[in-house]
C-alpha positions in Angstrom: 20.9 3.5 -3.1 22.3 0.3 -1.7 20.4 -1.8 -4.2 22.0 -3.7 -7.1 20.2 -1.5 -9.7 21.8 1.6 -8.2 25.2 -0.1 -7.9 25.0 -1.2 -11.6 24.1 2.3 -12.7 26.9 3.8 -10.6 29.5 1.4 -12.0 28.3 2.0 -15.6 27.9 5.7 -15.5 30.5 6.8 -12.9 34.0 7.7 -13.5 37.1 6.0 -12.2 40.6 4.8 -12.9 41.3 1.2 -14.0 38.7 -1.0 -12.4 38.0 1.3 -9.4 34.7 3.1 -9.8 34.2 6.6 -8.5 30.8 7.8 -7.4 30.1 11.3 -8.9 26.8 12.8 -8.0 26.5 14.7 -11.3 26.8 11.6 -13.4 25.2 9.0 -11.1 22.9 10.4 -8.5 21.3 13.1 -10.6 20.7 10.9 -13.6 19.6 7.8 -11.7 15.8 7.3 -12.2 14.7 6.5 -8.7 11.6 4.5 -8.3 8.4 6.6 -7.8 6.7 4.0 -5.6 8.6 3.3 -2.4 6.3 1.0 -0.5 8.6 -1.0 1.9 11.8 0.5 0.6 12.5 2.8 3.7 12.0 -0.1 6.0 14.3 -2.5 4.2 16.9 0.3 3.8 16.8 1.0 7.5 17.0 -2.7 8.4 20.1 -3.1 6.1 21.7 0.0 7.6 21.1 -1.0 11.2 22.3 -4.6 10.6 25.4 -3.5 8.7 26.3 -0.9 11.5 25.8 -3.5 14.2 28.0 -6.1 12.4 30.7 -3.4 11.8 30.7 -2.4 15.5 30.8 -6.0 16.8 33.6 -7.0 14.5 35.5 -3.7 14.5 35.3 -3.5 10.7 34.9 -0.6 8.2 32.4 -0.8 5.4 35.0 -1.9 2.8 36.3 -4.7 5.0 32.8 -5.9 5.8 31.9 -6.1 2.1 35.2 -7.8 1.3 33.9 -10.6 3.6 30.4 -10.5 2.0 32.0 -10.8 -1.4 34.4 -13.6 -0.5 33.3 -16.9 -2.1 35.0 -18.8 0.6 32.8 -17.4 3.3 29.6 -19.4 3.2 26.2 -18.4 4.6 26.4 -21.5 6.8 29.8 -20.6 8.2 28.9 -16.9 8.9 25.4 -15.9 10.0 26.3 -12.1 9.7 27.3 -12.5 6.1 24.2 -14.6 5.4 22.0 -11.9 7.0 23.6 -9.2 4.9 23.3 -11.2 1.7 19.6 -11.9 2.5 18.9 -8.2 3.2 20.4 -7.3 -0.2 18.2 -9.8 -1.9 15.2 -8.4 -0.1 16.2 -4.9 -1.0 16.7 -5.8 -4.7 13.3 -7.4 -4.9 11.6 -4.5 -3.2 13.3 -2.1 -5.6 12.2 -4.3 -8.5 8.6 -4.2 -7.3 8.9 -0.4 -6.9 9.8 0.0 -10.6 7.1 -2.5 -11.6 9.7 -5.1 -12.8 7.8 -8.1 -11.5 9.5 -10.7 -13.7 13.2 -9.6 -13.2 15.3 -12.6 -12.2 18.3 -11.3 -10.3 20.2 -14.6 -9.9 22.1 -13.5 -6.8 25.2 -15.5 -6.1 28.9 -15.5 -6.9 29.6 -14.2 -10.4 32.7 -12.9 -12.1 32.5 -9.2 -12.7 35.3 -6.9 -13.8 37.6 -9.9 -13.5 36.7 -10.5 -9.9 34.4 -13.2 -8.4 32.0 -11.4 -6.1 28.5 -11.9 -4.6 26.3 -10.0 -7.0 23.4 -10.3 -9.5 24.0 -12.5 -12.5 25.5 -11.1 -15.7 22.2 -11.4 -17.5 20.4 -9.5 -14.7 23.1 -6.8 -14.9 22.4 -6.2 -18.6 18.7 -6.3 -18.1 18.8 -3.9 -15.1 20.9 -1.4 -17.0 18.6 -1.6 -20.0 15.5 -1.1 -17.8 17.1 1.9 -16.0 18.2 3.6 -19.2 14.8 3.1 -20.7 13.2 4.6 -17.6 15.7 7.5 -17.6 15.0 8.3 -21.3 11.2 7.9 -20.8 11.3 10.5 -18.0 13.5 12.8 -19.9 11.2 12.6 -22.9 8.2 13.3 -20.6 10.0 16.5 -19.5 10.7 17.5 -23.1 14.4 16.8 -22.7 16.6 14.2 -24.2 19.1 13.8 -21.4 21.1 10.5 -21.5 23.1 9.6 -18.5 26.8 10.3 -18.3 29.0 9.7 -21.4 29.4 6.1 -22.4 32.9 4.7 -21.4 35.2 3.1 -23.9 35.5 0.0 -21.7 34.2 -3.3 -23.1 31.0 -4.6 -21.9 31.7 -6.1 -18.5 29.5 -9.2 -18.9 
């Protein structure tokens, strides 16, 4: 659930005010088509959780403050090894999730990109679109296999955030 695919899904299908997304389990968690193969995912998830908690404890930071640093383009990997480690773990997690879905040719393009009028460390705009397309396709495929046509939460009226 810390992966970019889940984050993209949560932002797209969650609710919220202005630019602030809100995680709602009925719209996001329930409809999110989790990968069926999880080889390596629990291990990388635990590594991310342990590393993140350790950094938070050492620096006396909450999760939001920590990710504000991770998402700061002025904080380079060379200047901050903790930030570099977290960014690397997120890349590893995204590739593990991609493999779990069978998306072997997905190019994430991790780096600093503008999203929702903010420059943040994330996947590229093209990857964002492709991830959402693939997740929606998987969600609809699973719903059809169950004999249901259940799209995710209602589409928002916001313009495409590319």
